[in-house]
ZANURO-332823 format. One record per residue (C-alpha): residue in three letters; x, y, z. Coordinates in steps of 0.25 Angstrom, whole numbers. Example, Ala and Ser with C-alpha at 12.3 -4.5 7.8 and 13.67 -1.06 7.14 Angstrom:
<recs>
  residuo     c1     c2     c3
      ALA     49    -18     31
      SER     55     -4     29
</recs>
This chain:
<recs>
  residuo     c1     c2     c3
      MET   -793     14    284
      SER   -779     11    278
      VAL   -769     20    271
      THR   -762     15    259
      TYR   -748     19    255
      ILE   -753     28    243
      ASP   -763     34    252
      ALA   -752     39    261
      ILE   -745     45    249
      ARG   -757     52    245
      GLU   -760     57    259
      ALA   -746     63    260
      GLN   -747     70    247
      GLU   -761     76    252
      LYS   -755     80    265
      LEU   -743     87    258
      LEU   -752     94    248
      ARG   -761     99    259
      GLU   -751    104    269
      ASP   -740    110    259
      ASN   -743    119    248
      ARG   -729    116    242
      VAL   -733    102    239
      PHE   -739     98    225
      LEU   -740     85    218
      TYR   -736     82    204
      GLY   -737     70    195
      GLN   -743     62    184
      ASP   -758     61    185
      ILE   -758     64    200
      ALA   -768     75    200
      THR   -778     69    189
      PHE   -777     54    193
      GLY   -770     55    207
      GLY   -758     48    202
      ALA   -755     34    196
      PHE   -757     29    210
      LYS   -767     39    216
      ALA   -757     45    226
      THR   -762     59    223
      LYS   -777     55    221
      GLY   -786     67    225
      LEU   -775     76    228
      ALA   -777     85    216
      GLU   -791     87    220
      GLN   -786     92    234
      PHE   -774    100    228
      PRO   -777    104    214
      ASP   -766    113    213
      ARG   -755    104    219
      VAL   -757     91    212
      PHE   -753     91    198
      ASP   -752     81    186
      ALA   -739     80    179
      PRO   -735     78    165
      ILE   -729     64    161
      SER   -715     69    163
      GLU   -708     65    176
      ASP   -696     74    173
      ALA   -705     86    172
      MET   -713     82    185
      ILE   -700     82    193
      GLY   -694     94    186
      MET   -707    102    190
      ALA   -707     97    204
      VAL   -692    101    206
      GLY   -695    115    201
      ALA   -707    116    211
      ALA   -699    111    222
      ILE   -688    121    220
      GLU   -699    132    221
      GLY   -704    126    234
      MET   -714    116    231
      ARG   -715    102    236
      PRO   -719     93    224
      ILE   -723     79    225
      VAL   -721     72    212
      GLU   -728     59    209
      MET   -721     50    199
      GLN   -731     40    193
      PHE   -721     29    195
      ALA   -707     29    201
      ASP   -701     24    188
      PHE   -705     37    181
      SER   -697     46    190
      SER   -685     42    182
      LEU   -690     51    171
      ALA   -688     62    181
      PHE   -675     57    186
      ASN   -667     70    182
      GLN   -676     79    189
      ILE   -676     71    202
      ILE   -661     68    203
      ASN   -655     79    196
      GLN   -664     91    200
      ALA   -672     87    212
      ALA   -661     79    220
      THR   -650     89    217
      HIS   -657    102    218
      PHE   -655    106    233
      TYR   -640    102    232
      ARG   -639    111    220
      THR   -647    123    224
      GLY   -651    122    238
      VAL   -666    122    234
      PRO   -673    110    239
      ILE   -682    101    230
      PRO   -694     96    239
      LEU   -699     87    229
      THR   -706     73    231
      VAL   -707     63    220
      ARG   -716     51    223
      LEU   -712     38    216
      PRO   -722     27    215
      SER   -711     16    216
      GLY   -709      1    216
      GLY   -716    -10    209
      THR   -731    -15    208
      PRO   -736    -28    200
      GLY   -737    -25    186
      SER   -730    -11    186
      GLY   -718    -15    178
      PRO   -704     -8    176
      PHE   -709      6    174
      HIS   -718      7    186
      SER   -711     -1    197
      GLN   -697      5    200
      SER   -691      9    213
      MET   -683     21    211
      GLU   -679     25    225
      GLY   -665     20    224
      ILE   -662     28    211
      TYR   -667     41    218
      ALA   -660     38    231
      GLN   -647     38    223
      TYR   -648     54    222
      PRO   -644     64    233
      GLY   -655     74    235
      LEU   -667     64    234
      VAL   -675     58    246
      VAL   -681     44    243
      LEU   -692     39    251
      THR   -698     25    250
      PRO   -710     24    260
      ALA   -715     10    263
      THR   -727     13    272
      VAL   -740     20    272
      SER   -735     30    283
      ASP   -722     32    275
      ALA   -729     35    262
      TYR   -736     46    269
      HIS   -725     52    278
      MET   -713     50    269
      LEU   -720     58    258
      LEU   -724     69    267
      ASP   -709     69    273
      GLY   -703     68    259
      VAL   -711     80    253
      ALA   -707     88    266
      LEU   -692     86    262
      ASP   -685     97    254
      ASP   -678     86    246
      PRO   -683     79    234
      VAL   -690     66    238
      ILE   -692     53    230
      TYR   -704     46    237
      CYS   -705     32    232
      GLU   -719     26    235
      HIS   -721     12    232
      LYS   -732      8    223
      PHE   -734     -5    228
      LEU   -737      1    242
      TYR   -747     11    237
      ARG   -760      3    240
      TRP   -754    -10    246
      LEU   -748     -3    258
      LYS   -758      2    269
      ALA   -758      7    283
      LYS   -768     12    293
      SER   -763     26    292
      ILE   -752     34    287
      ASN   -747     37    301
      GLY   -735     27    303
      ASP   -722     30    309
      HIS   -717     43    302
      LEU   -702     42    300
      PRO   -693     53    294
      ILE   -688     51    280
      GLY   -674     44    280
      GLN   -678     35    292
      ALA   -680     20    289
      ARG   -691     11    297
      ILE   -689     -2    303
      THR   -702     -8    298
      ARG   -700    -22    304
      PRO   -689    -25    315
      GLY   -680    -37    314
      LYS   -667    -43    318
      HIS   -662    -53    308
      ALA   -661    -44    295
      THR   -664    -30    290
      VAL   -672    -28    277
      VAL   -671    -13    272
      ALA   -682    -10    263
      TYR   -691      2    258
      SER   -704      5    251
      ALA   -712     -8    247
      MET   -701    -17    251
      VAL   -702    -14    265
      HIS   -715    -22    265
      GLU   -709    -33    257
      ALA   -698    -34    268
      VAL   -708    -34    279
      ARG   -715    -46    273
      ALA   -702    -53    271
      ALA   -698    -50    286
      ASP   -712    -56    290
      ARG   -709    -69    283
      LEU   -696    -71    288
      ALA   -701    -68    302
      GLN   -708    -81    301
      ASP   -694    -88    301
      GLY   -689    -80    313
      TRP   -682    -69    305
      GLU   -684    -54    310
      ILE   -681    -45    298
      GLU   -680    -30    300
      VAL   -686    -21    289
      VAL   -681     -7    287
      ASP   -690      2    279
      LEU   -680     13    273
      ARG   -692     22    270
      SER   -682     32    263
      VAL   -671     27    254
      LYS   -665     41    253
      PRO   -662     44    264
      LEU   -658     30    269
      ASP   -659     27    284
      LEU   -646     19    285
      ASP   -647     20    300
      THR   -659     12    302
      ILE   -654      1    292
      LEU   -641      0    299
      ALA   -648     -1    312
      SER   -657    -12    307
      VAL   -645    -20    301
      ALA   -638    -19    314
      ARG   -650    -26    320
      THR   -651    -37    310
      GLY   -637    -39    303
      ARG   -644    -41    289
      LEU   -649    -32    278
      LEU   -658    -34    266
      ALA   -662    -21    258
      VAL   -674    -23    250
      GLY   -679    -14    239
      GLU   -688    -14    227
      ALA   -679     -7    217
      PHE   -669    -13    208
      PRO   -657    -19    214
      TRP   -646    -11    208
      GLY   -642      0    218
      GLY   -653      6    225
      VAL   -658      7    240
      THR   -656     -7    244
      ALA   -641     -6    239
      GLU   -639      6    247
      VAL   -645      0    259
      VAL   -635    -12    258
      SER   -624     -3    255
      ARG   -626      7    266
      VAL   -627     -5    276
      THR   -615    -12    271
      GLU   -607      1    272
      GLU   -612      6    285
      GLY   -617     -6    292
      PHE   -609    -18    287
      HIS   -605    -22    301
      LEU   -620    -24    305
      LEU   -622    -34    294
      ASP   -622    -49    297
      ALA   -625    -53    282
      PRO   -623    -46    268
      PRO   -634    -36    266
      GLN   -644    -39    255
      ARG   -653    -32    246
      LEU   -665    -36    238
      ASN   -671    -28    227
      ALA   -680    -29    215
      ARG   -674    -37    203
      ASP   -665    -30    194
      THR   -675    -30    182
      PRO   -686    -20    178
      VAL   -698    -22    186
      PRO   -707    -32    179
      TYR   -722    -30    176
      HIS   -727    -44    180
      PRO   -732    -44    194
      LYS   -725    -57    197
      LEU   -712    -53    191
      TRP   -714    -39    199
      ALA   -716    -47    212
      ALA   -703    -55    209
      HIS   -695    -42    205
      ARG   -696    -35    218
      PRO   -692    -40    232
      THR   -703    -48    239
      PRO   -705    -53    253
      GLU   -700    -67    247
      SER   -687    -61    241
      ILE   -684    -53    254
      CYS   -686    -65    262
      GLU   -676    -73    253
      ALA   -666    -62    254
      LEU   -668    -61    269
      ARG   -666    -76    271
      LYS   -653    -75    263
      LEU   -648    -63    272
      LEU   -652    -70    285
      SER   -644    -83    281
      PHE   -631    -75    282
</recs>
């Protein structure tokens, strides 16, 4: 029997609740209905005193969780959609992210952000916020792309004494399946070579890892061997693995679903240009979603984000240098 990406997230939360009395869950409708995506389904029945429905106030949710973390608890807060976390921006970046620096008191808080787009979700339920949060010192930003990582990285994130932004991709929830959650367990901050190659490196994360692998499979029919690097976490960023890959291939394409201005792909290209310019045989490239709000229509949404077709097109251009 297979395990889905969202099954892994639920199982990780169940394990944390069972093994650590400091852990509690807080979010809108997560007790009564199991959350918008059922990531907490049944947990309130097992742990009635540690799974709580929150008011419709993201600012209040994070503020309460920061206070609880100061007092030694390890809250996991579920945002219904990553987009809504902007309403708690002050609490996350001005309170949680800076608290240890200001006081020496850690904030072991995990904020789960259902991220990325799905057909028909539109501009208020489809955004990728990881680049925004990675901008701020004090926050750890995780972007699991596999079932195993969805499980293990949530466990590892909650164990940290730092505030963690855990970006789980909605499109992967039930589409992505594995035989078990027991894949290779890498530490936070270490990237993974998902697909080895020698002609070009694609650095991706979250759902874009799978799109990059599909593109690499297509180009393999033409004799090109594309290496795919899964960042796994964008803060910290594993520059060593990226540079080692670029040293093997001489070419870099960074792919992300977020908007193109700034962000993770821009940081990857900048770091490689700064520290690995001598390794490059062609100008490094990046590919992001279009610089418009995320459209509702499924066909427009599909054309808005990077696809295997657009990744192949970008790689062919890169390989032509």
